[in-house]
A tleap script that builds the chain and sets N, CA, C and O, in Angstrom:
source leaprc.protein.ff14SB
mol = sequence {
  NMET GLY GLU ALA ARG ILE GLN LYS GLY VAL
  ARG GLN GLY CYS SER LEU SER PRO ILE PHE
  PHE ASN LEU PHE ILE GLU LYS VAL ILE GLU
  GLU MET ASN GLU ARG LYS SER GLY VAL SER
  ILE GLN GLY GLN LYS VAL ARG THR ILE ARG
  PHE ALA ASP ASP ILE ALA ILE LEU GLU GLU
  SER GLU LYS GLU LEU LYS LYS THR ASN GLU
  TRP THR ARG CSER
}
set mol.1.N position { 17.296 -24.693 19.033 }
set mol.1.CA position { 16.662 -23.409 18.842 }
set mol.1.C position { 15.151 -23.599 18.972 }
set mol.1.O position { 14.588 -24.519 18.380 }
set mol.2.N position { 14.497 -22.736 19.742 }
set mol.2.CA position { 13.047 -22.825 19.962 }
set mol.2.C position { 12.247 -22.235 18.810 }
set mol.2.O position { 12.787 -21.571 17.925 }
set mol.3.N position { 10.969 -22.490 18.847 }
set mol.3.CA position { 10.069 -21.979 17.815 }
set mol.3.C position { 9.813 -20.495 18.028 }
set mol.3.O position { 9.657 -20.050 19.165 }
set mol.4.N position { 9.769 -19.722 16.939 }
set mol.4.CA position { 9.500 -18.281 17.032 }
set mol.4.C position { 8.046 -18.056 17.425 }
set mol.4.O position { 7.154 -18.732 16.913 }
set mol.5.N position { 7.803 -17.124 18.318 }
set mol.5.CA position { 6.445 -16.782 18.738 }
set mol.5.C position { 5.909 -15.673 17.839 }
set mol.5.O position { 6.554 -14.640 17.660 }
set mol.6.N position { 4.748 -15.892 17.288 }
set mol.6.CA position { 4.103 -14.897 16.437 }
set mol.6.C position { 3.045 -14.193 17.270 }
set mol.6.O position { 2.129 -14.826 17.795 }
set mol.7.N position { 3.181 -12.869 17.386 }
set mol.7.CA position { 2.244 -12.113 18.198 }
set mol.7.C position { 1.195 -11.406 17.352 }
set mol.7.O position { 0.118 -11.080 17.851 }
set mol.8.N position { 1.494 -11.166 16.074 }
set mol.8.CA position { 0.555 -10.503 15.171 }
set mol.8.C position { 0.596 -11.210 13.832 }
set mol.8.O position { 1.596 -11.832 13.473 }
set mol.9.N position { -0.497 -11.109 13.099 }
set mol.9.CA position { -0.503 -11.623 11.739 }
set mol.9.C position { -0.809 -13.100 11.647 }
set mol.9.O position { -1.355 -13.707 12.569 }
set mol.10.N position { -0.444 -13.658 10.517 }
set mol.10.CA position { -0.674 -15.076 10.258 }
set mol.10.C position { 0.650 -15.740 9.939 }
set mol.10.O position { 1.613 -15.075 9.556 }
set mol.11.N position { 0.695 -17.040 10.095 }
set mol.11.CA position { 1.924 -17.781 9.804 }
set mol.11.C position { 2.216 -17.778 8.313 }
set mol.11.O position { 1.298 -17.764 7.493 }
set mol.12.N position { 3.495 -17.792 7.967 }
set mol.12.CA position { 3.898 -17.851 6.572 }
set mol.12.C position { 3.311 -19.104 5.933 }
set mol.12.O position { 3.382 -20.191 6.506 }
set mol.13.N position { 2.740 -18.949 4.759 }
set mol.13.CA position { 2.127 -20.068 4.063 }
set mol.13.C position { 0.665 -20.271 4.402 }
set mol.13.O position { 0.001 -21.108 3.789 }
set mol.14.N position { 0.147 -19.520 5.371 }
set mol.14.CA position { -1.261 -19.635 5.745 }
set mol.14.C position { -2.137 -19.184 4.578 }
set mol.14.O position { -1.843 -18.173 3.941 }
set mol.15.N position { -3.195 -19.914 4.295 }
set mol.15.CA position { -4.068 -19.570 3.172 }
set mol.15.C position { -4.817 -18.263 3.383 }
set mol.15.O position { -5.337 -17.694 2.423 }
set mol.16.N position { -4.884 -17.775 4.616 }
set mol.16.CA position { -5.542 -16.492 4.894 }
set mol.16.C position { -4.644 -15.293 4.615 }
set mol.16.O position { -5.133 -14.173 4.469 }
set mol.17.N position { -3.342 -15.518 4.538 }
set mol.17.CA position { -2.398 -14.418 4.372 }
set mol.17.C position { -2.703 -13.523 3.168 }
set mol.17.O position { -2.765 -12.307 3.346 }
set mol.18.N position { -2.896 -14.049 1.959 }
set mol.18.CA position { -3.180 -13.157 0.827 }
set mol.18.C position { -4.512 -12.443 0.956 }
set mol.18.O position { -4.668 -11.332 0.449 }
set mol.19.N position { -5.473 -13.060 1.623 }
set mol.19.CA position { -6.769 -12.400 1.818 }
set mol.19.C position { -6.616 -11.203 2.740 }
set mol.19.O position { -7.108 -10.117 2.435 }
set mol.20.N position { -5.934 -11.393 3.872 }
set mol.20.CA position { -5.708 -10.279 4.798 }
set mol.20.C position { -4.890 -9.174 4.143 }
set mol.20.O position { -5.181 -7.991 4.325 }
set mol.21.N position { -3.868 -9.556 3.381 }
set mol.21.CA position { -3.039 -8.571 2.683 }
set mol.21.C position { -3.897 -7.735 1.743 }
set mol.21.O position { -3.810 -6.507 1.751 }
set mol.22.N position { -4.724 -8.388 0.935 }
set mol.22.CA position { -5.567 -7.669 -0.019 }
set mol.22.C position { -6.578 -6.766 0.668 }
set mol.22.O position { -6.824 -5.654 0.200 }
set mol.23.N position { -7.168 -7.218 1.767 }
set mol.23.CA position { -8.108 -6.381 2.510 }
set mol.23.C position { -7.427 -5.119 3.018 }
set mol.23.O position { -7.972 -4.022 2.898 }
set mol.24.N position { -6.240 -5.272 3.583 }
set mol.24.CA position { -5.499 -4.125 4.101 }
set mol.24.C position { -5.105 -3.171 2.980 }
set mol.24.O position { -5.315 -1.963 3.087 }
set mol.25.N position { -4.534 -3.711 1.902 }
set mol.25.CA position { -4.053 -2.874 0.806 }
set mol.25.C position { -5.199 -2.135 0.128 }
set mol.25.O position { -5.055 -0.958 -0.203 }
set mol.26.N position { -6.324 -2.790 -0.085 }
set mol.26.CA position { -7.458 -2.123 -0.735 }
set mol.26.C position { -7.948 -0.938 0.081 }
set mol.26.O position { -8.314 0.093 -0.485 }
set mol.27.N position { -7.959 -1.068 1.395 }
set mol.27.CA position { -8.366 0.053 2.257 }
set mol.27.C position { -7.397 1.223 2.105 }
set mol.27.O position { -7.823 2.374 2.010 }
set mol.28.N position { -6.108 0.936 2.082 }
set mol.28.CA position { -5.106 1.989 1.906 }
set mol.28.C position { -5.270 2.653 0.537 }
set mol.28.O position { -5.211 3.879 0.438 }
set mol.29.N position { -5.473 1.860 -0.516 }
set mol.29.CA position { -5.632 2.400 -1.868 }
set mol.29.C position { -6.883 3.266 -1.943 }
set mol.29.O position { -6.850 4.334 -2.555 }
set mol.30.N position { -7.987 2.831 -1.336 }
set mol.30.CA position { -9.213 3.641 -1.314 }
set mol.30.C position { -8.957 4.992 -0.663 }
set mol.30.O position { -9.388 6.024 -1.179 }
set mol.31.N position { -8.261 4.990 0.460 }
set mol.31.CA position { -7.960 6.240 1.154 }
set mol.31.C position { -7.039 7.119 0.318 }
set mol.31.O position { -7.181 8.342 0.326 }
set mol.32.N position { -6.100 6.518 -0.402 }
set mol.32.CA position { -5.220 7.306 -1.275 }
set mol.32.C position { -6.025 7.945 -2.404 }
set mol.32.O position { -5.769 9.090 -2.776 }
set mol.33.N position { -6.986 7.220 -2.947 }
set mol.33.CA position { -7.817 7.763 -4.020 }
set mol.33.C position { -8.621 8.968 -3.553 }
set mol.33.O position { -8.860 9.892 -4.331 }
set mol.34.N position { -9.036 8.968 -2.299 }
set mol.34.CA position { -9.763 10.102 -1.737 }
set mol.34.C position { -8.878 11.335 -1.609 }
set mol.34.O position { -9.382 12.458 -1.584 }
set mol.35.N position { -7.568 11.141 -1.529 }
set mol.35.CA position { -6.633 12.262 -1.368 }
set mol.35.C position { -6.422 13.035 -2.669 }
set mol.35.O position { -5.863 14.132 -2.642 }
set mol.36.N position { -6.844 12.503 -3.777 }
set mol.36.CA position { -6.712 13.158 -5.087 }
set mol.36.C position { -5.252 13.415 -5.452 }
set mol.36.O position { -4.949 14.380 -6.153 }
set mol.37.N position { -4.373 12.581 -4.995 }
set mol.37.CA position { -2.951 12.731 -5.298 }
set mol.37.C position { -2.612 11.916 -6.528 }
set mol.37.O position { -3.500 11.322 -7.139 }
set mol.38.N position { -1.349 11.877 -6.900 }
set mol.38.CA position { -0.901 11.075 -8.029 }
set mol.38.C position { -0.416 11.938 -9.179 }
set mol.38.O position { -0.247 13.149 -9.039 }
set mol.39.N position { -0.197 11.299 -10.313 }
set mol.39.CA position { 0.259 11.997 -11.512 }
set mol.39.C position { -0.781 11.824 -12.610 }
set mol.39.O position { -1.537 10.852 -12.618 }
set mol.40.N position { -0.809 12.776 -13.534 }
set mol.40.CA position { -1.740 12.706 -14.649 }
set mol.40.C position { -1.015 12.124 -15.863 }
set mol.40.O position { 0.004 12.656 -16.303 }
set mol.41.N position { -1.549 11.032 -16.396 }
set mol.41.CA position { -0.986 10.394 -17.579 }
set mol.41.C position { -2.105 10.301 -18.615 }
set mol.41.O position { -3.068 9.556 -18.433 }
set mol.42.N position { -1.972 11.053 -19.690 }
set mol.42.CA position { -2.975 11.117 -20.759 }
set mol.42.C position { -4.375 11.367 -20.203 }
set mol.42.O position { -5.344 10.723 -20.602 }
set mol.43.N position { -4.456 12.315 -19.274 }
set mol.43.CA position { -5.732 12.709 -18.709 }
set mol.43.C position { -6.268 11.809 -17.610 }
set mol.43.O position { -7.328 12.096 -17.053 }
set mol.44.N position { -5.578 10.744 -17.285 }
set mol.44.CA position { -5.984 9.834 -16.224 }
set mol.44.C position { -5.099 10.041 -15.002 }
set mol.44.O position { -3.879 10.149 -15.126 }
set mol.45.N position { -5.711 10.097 -13.826 }
set mol.45.CA position { -4.952 10.228 -12.582 }
set mol.45.C position { -4.456 8.851 -12.155 }
set mol.45.O position { -5.252 7.936 -11.944 }
set mol.46.N position { -3.140 8.708 -12.027 }
set mol.46.CA position { -2.532 7.448 -11.605 }
set mol.46.C position { -1.860 7.688 -10.259 }
set mol.46.O position { -0.971 8.531 -10.143 }
set mol.47.N position { -2.289 6.946 -9.246 }
set mol.47.CA position { -1.767 7.144 -7.892 }
set mol.47.C position { -0.775 6.057 -7.492 }
set mol.47.O position { 0.182 6.306 -6.758 }
set mol.48.N position { -1.023 4.851 -7.988 }
set mol.48.CA position { -0.149 3.733 -7.640 }
set mol.48.C position { 0.023 2.815 -8.842 }
set mol.48.O position { -0.821 2.753 -9.737 }
set mol.49.N position { 1.138 2.111 -8.830 }
set mol.49.CA position { 1.358 1.003 -9.753 }
set mol.49.C position { 1.555 -0.213 -8.861 }
set mol.49.O position { 2.434 -0.229 -8.000 }
set mol.50.N position { 0.720 -1.239 -9.079 }
set mol.50.CA position { 0.752 -2.406 -8.198 }
set mol.50.C position { 0.965 -3.675 -9.006 }
set mol.50.O position { 0.387 -3.851 -10.078 }
set mol.51.N position { 1.799 -4.550 -8.478 }
set mol.51.CA position { 1.995 -5.876 -9.041 }
set mol.51.C position { 2.314 -6.825 -7.901 }
set mol.51.O position { 3.301 -6.641 -7.189 }
set mol.52.N position { 1.481 -7.834 -7.728 }
set mol.52.CA position { 1.623 -8.790 -6.627 }
set mol.52.C position { 1.683 -8.020 -5.307 }
set mol.52.O position { 0.728 -7.320 -4.974 }
set mol.53.N position { 2.770 -8.129 -4.551 }
set mol.53.CA position { 2.860 -7.396 -3.285 }
set mol.53.C position { 3.792 -6.198 -3.376 }
set mol.53.O position { 4.255 -5.692 -2.354 }
set mol.54.N position { 4.072 -5.739 -4.600 }
set mol.54.CA position { 4.881 -4.531 -4.812 }
set mol.54.C position { 3.965 -3.367 -5.152 }
set mol.54.O position { 3.045 -3.502 -5.959 }
set mol.55.N position { 4.224 -2.223 -4.529 }
set mol.55.CA position { 3.411 -1.031 -4.773 }
set mol.55.C position { 4.337 0.160 -4.959 }
set mol.55.O position { 5.213 0.414 -4.133 }
set mol.56.N position { 4.135 0.893 -6.060 }
set mol.56.CA position { 4.857 2.148 -6.291 }
set mol.56.C position { 3.849 3.278 -6.157 }
set mol.56.O position { 2.807 3.268 -6.812 }
set mol.57.N position { 4.157 4.250 -5.310 }
set mol.57.CA position { 3.290 5.407 -5.111 }
set mol.57.C position { 3.806 6.534 -5.994 }
set mol.57.O position { 4.999 6.840 -5.983 }
set mol.58.N position { 2.911 7.148 -6.758 }
set mol.58.CA position { 3.290 8.200 -7.699 }
set mol.58.C position { 2.772 9.548 -7.222 }
set mol.58.O position { 1.632 9.661 -6.774 }
set mol.59.N position { 3.620 10.573 -7.322 }
set mol.59.CA position { 3.252 11.945 -6.964 }
set mol.59.C position { 3.903 12.903 -7.952 }
set mol.59.O position { 4.874 12.552 -8.622 }
set mol.60.N position { 3.364 14.109 -8.039 }
set mol.60.CA position { 3.879 15.124 -8.958 }
set mol.60.C position { 5.231 15.689 -8.534 }
set mol.60.O position { 6.014 16.129 -9.377 }
set mol.61.N position { 5.507 15.678 -7.231 }
set mol.61.CA position { 6.757 16.268 -6.747 }
set mol.61.C position { 7.317 15.449 -5.589 }
set mol.61.O position { 6.624 14.629 -4.986 }
set mol.62.N position { 8.574 15.695 -5.303 }
set mol.62.CA position { 9.215 15.018 -4.170 }
set mol.62.C position { 8.533 15.414 -2.863 }
set mol.62.O position { 8.372 14.590 -1.963 }
set mol.63.N position { 8.134 16.687 -2.766 }
set mol.63.CA position { 7.462 17.178 -1.569 }
set mol.63.C position { 6.147 16.422 -1.341 }
set mol.63.O position { 5.859 16.008 -0.218 }
set mol.64.N position { 5.353 16.240 -2.395 }
set mol.64.CA position { 4.095 15.508 -2.276 }
set mol.64.C position { 4.337 14.043 -1.936 }
set mol.64.O position { 3.586 13.450 -1.161 }
set mol.65.N position { 5.379 13.462 -2.511 }
set mol.65.CA position { 5.708 12.069 -2.221 }
set mol.65.C position { 6.086 11.899 -0.748 }
set mol.65.O position { 5.691 10.923 -0.111 }
set mol.66.N position { 6.848 12.850 -0.211 }
set mol.66.CA position { 7.207 12.796 1.209 }
set mol.66.C position { 5.967 12.904 2.090 }
set mol.66.O position { 5.855 12.203 3.096 }
set mol.67.N position { 5.017 13.797 1.708 }
set mol.67.CA position { 3.775 13.933 2.478 }
set mol.67.C position { 2.972 12.640 2.451 }
set mol.67.O position { 2.440 12.214 3.476 }
set mol.68.N position { 2.883 12.020 1.285 }
set mol.68.CA position { 2.140 10.764 1.166 }
set mol.68.C position { 2.828 9.666 1.952 }
set mol.68.O position { 2.163 8.862 2.606 }
set mol.69.N position { 4.142 9.622 1.897 }
set mol.69.CA position { 4.895 8.626 2.655 }
set mol.69.C position { 4.635 8.786 4.152 }
set mol.69.O position { 4.446 7.792 4.853 }
set mol.70.N position { 4.623 10.002 4.639 }
set mol.70.CA position { 4.352 10.235 6.059 }
set mol.70.C position { 2.915 9.838 6.391 }
set mol.70.O position { 2.650 9.283 7.458 }
set mol.71.N position { 1.983 10.127 5.469 }
set mol.71.CA position { 0.574 9.766 5.685 }
set mol.71.C position { 0.417 8.258 5.784 }
set mol.71.O position { -0.338 7.776 6.628 }
set mol.72.N position { 1.116 7.497 4.938 }
set mol.72.CA position { 0.971 6.040 4.962 }
set mol.72.C position { 1.538 5.441 6.242 }
set mol.72.O position { 1.143 4.344 6.639 }
set mol.73.N position { 2.440 6.132 6.879 }
set mol.73.CA position { 3.048 5.618 8.114 }
set mol.73.C position { 2.208 5.943 9.350 }
set mol.73.O position { 2.443 5.381 10.420 }
set mol.74.N position { 1.239 6.837 9.214 }
set mol.74.CA position { 0.442 7.234 10.392 }
set mol.74.C position { -0.719 6.308 10.646 }
set mol.74.O position { -1.475 6.512 11.596 }
savepdb mol mol.pdb
quit
């Protein structure tokens, strides 16, 4: 079996991988914060819950969640 060709990104285990991931995710989170979406919890707007490479997007309704999901894919 031949070696897999990587056309985008970095190789698994590369020390740059978490840096690139964080740069990308922070840009997405900044843009989400500008959208003023999310849920209100004790007067604080919460848009995402993040842990390691897991992200939960929070919205007030299913309709808003679908809109945000479509926005993240564009």
